[in-house]
N, C-alpha and C positions, 0 to 999 in steps of 0.2 A: 393729051392733057393729063390723063391718069398717070402715065409714065413720068411726066414732069413733076407731078405732085409727089409721087413715090420717091423720086430722086431727092426731093426736099425733106423726106421723112414724114410726109403727110399721108396718114391712113384714113381714107374716106369713112370707113365704118366706125372707127374710133371717134373721129371728129363729129360724125352725126350723132353718135350716142352721147357725147359730151354736150353737143348743142341742145339736145332734148333735155338733158339734165339741167342745163343753164336756163332753158325756158321755164321749167318747173320752179326753179329758184326764184326767177323774176315773178312768176305768177303767184307764188306763195309769200313773197316778201311783204313784211308789214310796213317797211319803209317805202314811201312813195318815191319812185325813181323817175328822173327825167329821161328823155330819149337817149341822151349821151351816156348816162350811167347804165341804162339797159343794154345799149350796144356794147359798151366796155365789158359788162358782165357776160354777155354772149360770147364775145371774142375770147375773154379770159377762160371761160369754161370750156370752150371748144379746143383752144390751143393746149390748155392744161391736160385735158383728156387725151388729146392726140399724142403729146410728147411725154406725159408722166405715166400713162397707163402701163407701158412696157416696164418702166422702172418699178412701179408698185407691184406688178405681177412677179417680177424678179425678186425684189426685197422680201415679199411675203410668201415666196415659193408657191405661187398659185399655178394652176394649169392654164394653158392657152385658151381653153374653153370658157374661161371666166372673163376674157378681155372686154367684151362689150358691156357686161354688167359693171365691171370695174370702171370702164370709161364713163358710163352713165353717172356713177357715184362721184367720180372725180369731177365731171362736168357740173354736177349738182353742187359740189363743194367749191368749185372755181378757185379763186385765189387762196381760200383757206387751205385747200389741199396743197397748193404750192408752198405756203408757209409751213405747213406740217412737215412735208418731206424735207424741206430745207433745214428746219430746226432739228429734226430727228437725225439727219444723216450728214449735214454739211457744216454744222456749227460745232466749235470745240466746247466741251464742257468746262465750266469754271471750277476751280478749286483744286 
């Protein structure tokens, strides 16, 4: 199973760090979320942390030793982290 997940680019450590960050986001949320919103937030934070952490480490020229901390922060930010990376690196500036 672990090999299959790795072939999909799924890093269990990064995903777990992102999941924990997502759980704290839900716990601290001032907005009352229903179960569907909570589940979506967990999935978004977990997947964001898993797939964006290596990009963030590369873009910010961080050491590999920071990966789990970065994954936690990305999981905590969830979709906001995705929006930030996309806007910063993949949108063309106007003007």
